[in-house]
ZALUMNU-264121 format. One line per 8 residues: number of its first residue (from 1); their letters; for each residue x, y, z of C-alpha. Coordinates in Angstrom, 2 decimals, decimal comma. Example, Ala and Ser with C-alpha at 12.3 -4.5 7.8 and 13.67 -1.06 7.14 Angstrom:
<recs>
1	as	12,30 -4,50 7,80 | 13,67 -1,06 7,14
</recs>
This chain:
<recs>
1	xxxxxxxx	13,23 -14,83 88,49 | 15,62 -14,84 85,59 | 16,79 -17,90 83,84 | 20,48 -18,70 83,02 | 21,83 -20,49 80,20 | 25,53 -21,56 80,33 | 27,52 -21,29 77,09 | 30,96 -22,74 76,62
9	xxxxxxxx	32,84 -21,15 73,65 | 35,46 -22,70 71,35 | 38,22 -21,32 73,34 | 36,79 -22,67 76,60 | 35,62 -19,45 77,90 | 32,27 -19,53 79,79 | 29,53 -17,06 79,29 | 25,77 -17,04 80,51
17	xxxxxxxx	22,67 -15,82 78,56 | 20,38 -14,31 81,12 | 16,42 -13,92 80,23 | 13,91 -12,16 82,47 | 10,13 -12,21 82,35 | 8,53 -8,83 83,02 | 4,98 -7,43 82,32 | 4,70 -4,40 80,14
25	xxxxxxxx	3,06 -1,57 82,21 | 1,10 -0,21 79,03 | 0,02 -3,33 77,27 | -0,13 -5,72 80,16 | 1,75 -8,52 78,15 | 4,68 -10,34 79,20 | 8,13 -9,32 77,65 | 11,27 -11,50 77,70
33	xxxxxxxx	14,31 -9,22 77,45 | 17,66 -10,89 77,49 | 21,44 -10,10 77,96 | 24,69 -11,91 78,02 | 27,17 -11,93 80,80 | 30,47 -11,92 78,97 | 32,73 -13,10 81,94 | 35,24 -10,14 82,03
41	xxxxxxxx	37,53 -11,83 84,54 | 37,55 -15,25 82,74 | 36,20 -17,02 85,95 | 35,48 -20,77 85,73 | 33,23 -23,22 87,75 | 31,20 -22,07 90,69 | 32,82 -18,63 90,69 | 31,70 -17,85 87,17
49	xxxxxxxx	28,09 -19,17 88,01 | 27,95 -16,95 91,15 | 29,33 -13,91 89,21 | 26,65 -14,40 86,35 | 23,82 -14,70 88,93 | 24,91 -11,60 90,63 | 25,09 -9,75 87,29 | 21,56 -11,16 86,39
57	xxxxxxxx	20,00 -10,12 89,54 | 21,11 -6,55 89,36 | 20,25 -6,39 85,69 | 16,65 -7,85 86,56 | 16,25 -5,36 89,43 | 17,10 -2,25 87,29 | 14,92 -3,78 84,39 | 11,93 -3,76 86,66
65	xxxxxxxx	12,69 -0,21 87,75 | 12,46 0,87 84,25 | 16,37 1,19 84,00 | 17,61 -1,76 81,89 | 21,31 -2,36 82,27 | 22,71 -3,06 78,72 | 25,35 -1,90 76,40 | 22,73 0,36 74,93
73	xxxxxxxx	22,19 2,27 78,12 | 25,53 4,00 77,62 | 25,20 4,23 73,83 | 25,95 7,84 72,56 | 23,63 9,79 70,20 | 25,89 9,52 67,19 | 26,20 5,68 67,60 | 22,45 5,19 67,64
81	xxxxxxxx	21,95 7,61 64,72 | 24,61 5,72 62,58 | 22,82 2,47 63,47 | 19,52 3,90 62,21 | 21,20 5,14 59,06 | 22,74 1,78 58,44 | 19,49 -0,06 59,06 | 17,39 2,30 56,75
89	xxxxxxxx	20,03 2,58 54,07 | 18,61 -0,12 51,88 | 15,34 1,33 51,94 | 16,48 4,88 51,15 | 16,92 6,71 47,90 | 20,36 7,95 47,17 | 19,20 11,71 47,69 | 17,49 10,97 50,90
97	xxxxxxxx	20,59 9,01 52,24 | 22,76 11,97 51,46 | 20,38 14,50 53,12 | 20,03 12,29 56,16 | 23,83 11,85 56,42 | 24,27 15,60 56,35 | 21,50 16,25 58,85 | 22,89 13,53 61,13
105	xxxxxxxx	26,41 15,18 61,00 | 24,91 18,52 62,34 | 22,78 16,77 64,92 | 25,91 15,14 66,27 | 27,59 18,60 66,59 | 24,70 19,90 68,76 | 24,12 16,75 71,01 | 28,03 16,60 71,29
113	xxxxxxxx	28,22 12,76 71,80 | 25,65 12,72 74,57 | 24,38 9,56 75,87 | 21,04 8,79 73,93 | 18,89 7,81 76,86 | 20,02 10,96 78,82 | 18,68 13,41 76,19 | 15,90 15,30 77,59
121	xxxxxxxx	12,72 16,88 75,87 | 14,28 20,20 76,70 | 17,48 19,41 74,80 | 15,43 18,58 71,75 | 13,39 21,72 72,03 | 16,40 23,82 72,39 | 17,83 22,14 69,19 | 14,81 23,38 67,26
129	xxxxxxxx	14,83 26,72 68,92 | 18,40 27,13 67,78 | 17,42 25,95 64,18 | 14,71 28,59 64,14 | 17,16 31,46 64,96 | 20,12 30,04 62,91 | 21,48 32,73 60,75 | 23,06 31,46 57,31
137	xxxxxxxx	25,79 33,83 55,78 | 26,26 33,34 52,21 | 28,35 35,20 49,79 | 26,91 35,71 46,36 | 28,19 37,17 43,02 | 26,31 38,87 40,25 | 27,74 39,75 36,86 | 28,02 43,60 36,43
145	xxxxxxxx	25,81 45,06 33,78 | 28,94 46,98 32,48 | 30,84 43,67 32,08 | 28,11 41,64 30,61 | 29,40 41,99 26,98 | 33,05 41,45 27,74 | 32,23 38,32 29,90 | 30,07 36,97 27,16
153	xxxxxxxx	32,78 37,35 24,57 | 35,29 35,48 26,78 | 32,99 32,75 27,54 | 32,07 32,23 23,98 | 35,72 32,34 22,77 | 36,62 29,88 25,32 | 33,63 27,60 24,40 | 30,68 26,84 26,58
161	xxxxxxxx	30,89 23,09 25,83 | 34,67 23,10 26,48 | 34,13 24,93 29,87 | 31,63 22,32 30,83 | 33,72 19,41 29,80 | 36,86 20,83 31,64 | 34,65 20,90 34,81 | 34,95 24,73 35,16
169	xxxxxxxx	31,37 25,59 35,12 | 28,27 24,01 33,56 | 26,43 25,68 30,79 | 23,40 25,93 32,87 | 25,33 28,04 35,37 | 26,95 30,22 32,54 | 23,36 30,79 31,34 | 22,31 31,86 34,72
177	xxxxxxxx	25,25 34,26 35,06 | 24,63 35,90 31,53 | 20,90 36,36 32,60 | 21,70 38,26 35,66 | 21,14 35,64 38,17 | 22,98 35,34 41,64 | 25,70 32,45 41,81 | 27,93 31,50 44,56
185	xxxxxxxx	31,05 33,59 45,10 | 33,36 30,55 45,01 | 31,93 29,57 41,53 | 32,42 33,15 40,21 | 36,10 33,11 41,65 | 36,77 29,66 39,82 | 35,39 30,93 36,49 | 37,41 34,05 36,67
193	xxxxxxxx	40,68 32,10 37,48 | 40,08 29,77 34,58 | 39,22 32,70 32,08 | 42,28 34,79 33,37 | 39,79 37,48 34,63 | 39,77 39,67 37,96 | 36,61 38,61 39,74 | 36,03 42,12 41,34
201	xxxxxxxx	36,15 43,68 37,77 | 33,39 41,44 36,52 | 31,17 40,54 39,58 | 29,39 42,40 42,23 | 29,80 40,79 45,62 | 26,76 40,37 47,82 | 26,46 39,22 51,30 | 23,17 37,46 52,04
209	xxxxxxxx	21,87 36,72 55,59 | 18,87 34,61 56,05 | 17,23 31,98 58,25 | 16,35 28,39 57,62 | 13,16 27,87 55,69 | 10,48 25,83 57,56 | 10,86 22,82 55,26 | 14,51 22,61 56,17
217	xxxxxxxx	13,63 22,46 59,86 | 11,02 19,99 59,22 | 13,48 17,70 57,58 | 15,54 17,77 60,71 | 12,42 16,76 62,52 | 11,54 13,81 60,50 | 15,13 12,40 60,62 | 15,40 12,97 64,54
225	xxxxxxxx	11,89 11,55 64,87 | 12,87 8,44 62,98 | 15,91 7,98 65,03 | 13,84 8,24 68,12 | 11,28 5,57 66,78 | 14,21 3,36 66,19 | 15,48 3,86 69,68 | 12,10 3,01 70,95
233	xxxxxxxx	11,81 -0,17 68,87 | 15,29 -1,49 70,38 | 13,87 -0,52 74,01 | 16,43 2,30 74,53 | 13,98 4,95 75,34 | 10,25 4,86 75,61 | 9,33 8,43 74,48 | 9,84 10,17 71,11
241	xxxxxxxx	10,95 13,76 72,05 | 10,98 14,71 68,44 | 7,35 14,00 67,72 | 4,76 16,57 67,05 | 3,32 16,30 70,63 | 6,54 17,84 71,84 | 7,51 20,22 69,08 | 4,14 21,64 68,08
249	xxxxxxxx	4,63 24,96 69,50 | 8,40 25,02 68,91 | 8,99 24,77 65,29 | 8,45 28,43 63,52 | 7,52 29,47 60,23 | 3,92 28,02 59,71 | 2,68 28,72 56,30 | -0,70 28,58 54,97
257	xxxxxxxx	-1,22 25,82 52,40 | -3,85 27,83 50,66 | -1,17 30,31 49,26 | 1,20 27,70 48,15 | -0,67 26,70 44,86 | -1,50 28,72 41,84 | -5,10 29,79 41,13 | -6,82 29,44 37,85
265	xxxxxxxx	-5,95 32,99 36,67 | -2,20 32,35 37,47 | -2,25 29,03 35,52 | -3,66 30,77 32,49 | -1,01 33,50 32,75 | 1,70 30,96 33,14 | 0,67 28,92 30,22 | 0,64 32,15 28,05
273	xxxxxxxx	4,27 32,72 29,05 | 5,31 29,12 28,56 | 3,75 29,20 24,98 | 6,37 31,87 24,01 | 9,37 30,15 25,47 | 11,51 27,69 23,59 | 9,97 24,11 23,93 | 13,32 22,79 25,50
281	xxxxxxxx	13,01 25,14 28,48 | 9,17 25,12 28,92 | 8,48 21,30 28,50 | 9,33 20,33 32,13 | 6,91 23,11 33,37 | 4,27 21,78 31,03 | 4,73 18,24 32,42 | 4,51 19,29 36,07
289	xxxxxxxx	1,50 21,60 35,68 | -0,46 19,46 33,34 | 0,41 15,89 34,88 | 1,48 16,59 38,32 | 4,78 14,91 37,84 | 7,62 15,37 40,46 | 10,62 17,11 39,12 | 12,79 14,13 39,32
297	xxxxxxxx	10,11 12,06 37,10 | 10,15 14,97 34,64 | 13,89 14,77 34,37 | 13,83 11,05 34,13 | 11,25 10,81 31,37 | 12,53 9,64 27,95 | 10,96 9,69 24,62 | 10,64 5,94 24,65
305	xxxxxxxx	8,30 6,10 27,60 | 5,81 8,17 25,43 | 3,16 6,36 23,35 | 2,04 8,99 20,84 | -0,54 7,01 19,28 | -2,34 5,98 22,54 | -1,75 9,43 23,88 | -0,04 7,88 27,07
313	xxxxxxxx	3,23 8,23 28,97 | 4,71 5,88 31,61 | 6,97 6,99 34,51 | 9,73 4,32 34,73 | 12,66 6,23 36,51 | 13,84 9,14 38,43 | 16,74 11,48 37,39 | 18,25 13,91 39,99
321	xxxxxxxx	21,23 15,85 40,96 | 23,38 14,66 43,95 | 26,38 16,62 45,31 | 29,71 15,12 44,60 | 27,94 12,42 42,37 | 26,38 14,83 39,65 | 23,19 13,68 37,64 | 22,04 10,32 38,78
329	xxxxxxxx	19,42 8,10 37,29 | 17,56 5,74 39,60 | 14,31 4,01 40,64 | 11,14 5,74 41,24 | 10,30 7,07 44,67 | 7,76 4,21 45,27 | 6,42 1,16 43,29 | 3,24 3,21 43,03
337	xxxxxxxx	5,13 5,98 41,36 | 5,65 3,84 38,25 | 2,45 4,59 36,39 | 0,85 5,18 32,96 | -0,76 8,58 32,55 | -3,13 10,10 29,84 | -1,82 12,99 27,87 | -4,07 15,96 26,79
345	xxxxxxxx	-4,00 17,13 23,26 | -2,27 20,42 24,30 | 0,58 18,57 26,08 | 0,83 15,91 23,23 | 1,46 18,76 20,71 | 4,32 20,12 23,12 | 5,90 16,74 23,40 | 5,74 16,23 19,60
353	xxxxxxxx	7,37 19,57 19,09 | 10,14 18,68 21,75 | 10,78 15,47 20,04 | 11,06 17,13 16,58 | 13,66 19,40 18,00 | 15,63 16,56 19,51 | 15,64 14,64 16,15 | 16,84 17,92 14,49
361	xxxxxxxx	19,71 18,40 16,79 | 20,68 14,84 16,49 | 20,81 14,81 12,78 | 22,96 17,91 12,53 | 25,45 17,33 15,28 | 27,92 14,34 14,94 | 28,78 14,79 18,71 | 25,28 14,64 19,84
369	xxxxxxxx	24,58 12,39 22,89 | 21,62 10,41 22,26 | 20,21 10,09 25,81 | 16,71 10,13 24,67 | 15,80 12,44 27,53 | 12,75 14,64 27,20 | 14,50 17,40 29,13 | 17,85 17,65 27,45
377	xxxxxxxx	20,80 19,92 26,93 | 21,78 21,17 23,30 | 24,28 18,33 23,08 | 21,62 15,83 23,85 | 22,72 14,90 27,46 | 20,25 14,86 30,19 | 19,79 18,55 31,52 | 20,45 19,23 35,06
385	xxxxxxxx	17,48 18,91 37,41 | 18,72 21,88 39,55 | 17,81 24,17 36,68 | 14,10 23,36 36,60 | 13,32 25,47 39,69 | 15,29 28,54 38,09 | 13,36 28,13 34,93 | 10,10 28,11 36,72
393	xxxxxxxx	11,00 31,23 38,90 | 11,92 33,04 35,66 | 8,57 32,21 34,04 | 6,51 32,99 37,06 | 8,13 36,40 37,32 | 7,21 36,97 33,59 | 3,72 35,92 34,26 | 3,59 38,11 37,43
401	xxxxxxxx	2,43 35,18 39,45 | 3,37 34,23 42,96 | 6,64 32,38 43,31 | 6,12 28,65 43,89 | 8,34 25,71 43,92 | 8,31 22,76 41,25 | 6,53 20,57 43,88 | 3,82 23,11 44,45
409	xxxxxxxx	2,95 22,83 40,84 | 2,20 19,17 41,66 | 0,09 20,27 44,54 | -1,75 22,65 41,92 | -2,44 19,86 39,59 | -3,78 17,64 42,40 | -5,90 20,29 43,80 | -7,30 21,15 40,42
417	xxxxxxxx	-8,47 17,61 40,10 | -10,12 17,71 43,54 | -11,91 20,86 42,66 | -13,40 19,22 39,60 | -14,86 16,63 41,75 | -12,45 13,81 40,87 | -12,61 10,84 43,28 | -9,62 10,27 45,61
425	xxxxxxxx	-9,04 6,80 44,14 | -8,36 8,45 40,63 | -6,41 11,28 42,16 | -4,24 8,78 44,19 | -3,43 6,81 40,87 | -2,71 9,89 38,85 | -0,32 11,35 41,53 | 1,45 7,99 42,03
433	xxxxxxxx	0,50 7,85 45,77 | 0,73 4,32 47,39 | -3,06 4,56 48,31 | -5,89 7,10 48,50 | -5,35 7,34 52,29 | -2,13 9,32 51,58 | -4,13 11,71 49,14 | -6,80 12,20 51,71
441	xxxxxxxx	-4,26 12,88 54,62 | -2,27 15,52 52,70 | -5,25 17,20 50,93 | -7,98 16,88 53,42 | -8,38 20,55 53,84 | -8,82 20,76 50,07 | -11,57 18,24 49,94 | -13,37 19,96 52,68
449	xxxxxxxx	-13,04 23,35 50,52 | -14,64 21,59 47,43 | -17,19 19,47 49,04 | -19,82 18,65 46,35 | -21,99 16,35 48,63 | -24,94 18,66 48,63 | -24,86 18,84 44,71 | -24,62 15,01 44,61
457	xxxxxxxx	-27,48 14,62 46,97 | -29,72 17,03 45,14 | -29,08 15,24 41,93 | -29,83 11,79 43,33 | -32,96 12,90 45,12 | -34,32 15,27 42,57 | -38,07 15,87 42,87 | -39,86 14,00 40,16
465	xxxxx	-41,35 16,12 37,38 | -45,05 15,55 36,96 | -46,32 15,77 33,31 | -49,64 17,47 33,06 | -52,69 15,28 32,23
</recs>
């Protein structure tokens, strides 16, 4: 039987708080859900009490049948998704919040304001089938070889720094254009309008069709799964249809982890290429390859974080690019990400070279922006984090290595430590993981590949050598 508590509000209106006691079929423990009867007809006295009891009995009956009656039972997907976002916002990084907001917007379009509790496992599986088959159409532009010299002359006469300050195009994008890389057609069109050029005379138009990468689809899964977990906690649903148990065979694009990292020969070839590049372009790749730093940690590194005498550097901040906000400096990913790392002699020499060039530019340019950033532009301002992947792709192509992302350089560093027999605790601290369990969970297959237990046992239990009499 439910219990009823009468409440009289300041305006004299009567409400009843209704609480039931039911046994959880899974845990066997008692739960005490409650609900408020709001007195929609503004009844008083015995009529209000009778109406509240009728409401409570119906609610308790449905509750015991597994169909609780509450305002949540009719909540739509977009409402619950927004609730989850509001609850989690204070714990999210700015970049994750922006990605989550964009993903939720697309999820809302698919579920089309469906009632959350009525979404079926089939609905969720159809969503991911659609994401697997989704075709992305993109219009790209590439500078024509015949127009390269003319375009460079126009850009230099206008002034690269002026074009950047006027918001026409960043110097990094101009650099990409002049080196034959694809850019978005709208950017090419905007540049040509600012320089009074005909876009068709200077750029080749390319239509690109491609599918979502697996990493993108997995981002949808993680967000939707988190929303479902929130809905379970507020007792709106009981099953997470976005969990791996339901989507294991639905999400396409499985990639073997063994091909995601560079091998020893590729690392050697890449280092040979980096040694011939200017230090301001190669330094972020050195830091990722030789310390396993995240791209945002590399871009957030400042010279004051480096102790050249003790040969250490400390990660104190992240710097990343956010749409509509530009380059943003913020806290590290986790508390454990703030860490002090040893520097090898080779990396120390590269950092000293980078610092010397920074000081040279600073002394010769009165307009130099003293940001203290290790990865910086020619004017001293922090360089755009988006450019690091482009630099890496260019260097990998020169070294004739497989194309990997910046984050895969981090994986390369960690797996090299594992292959050398470094303990999970040390690897975890160097990588900035919250604990070694995370390291073990992510890199279990590598630990299996580099199992050295036999060598350790042979060393411990080595047969004693008998000296001749």
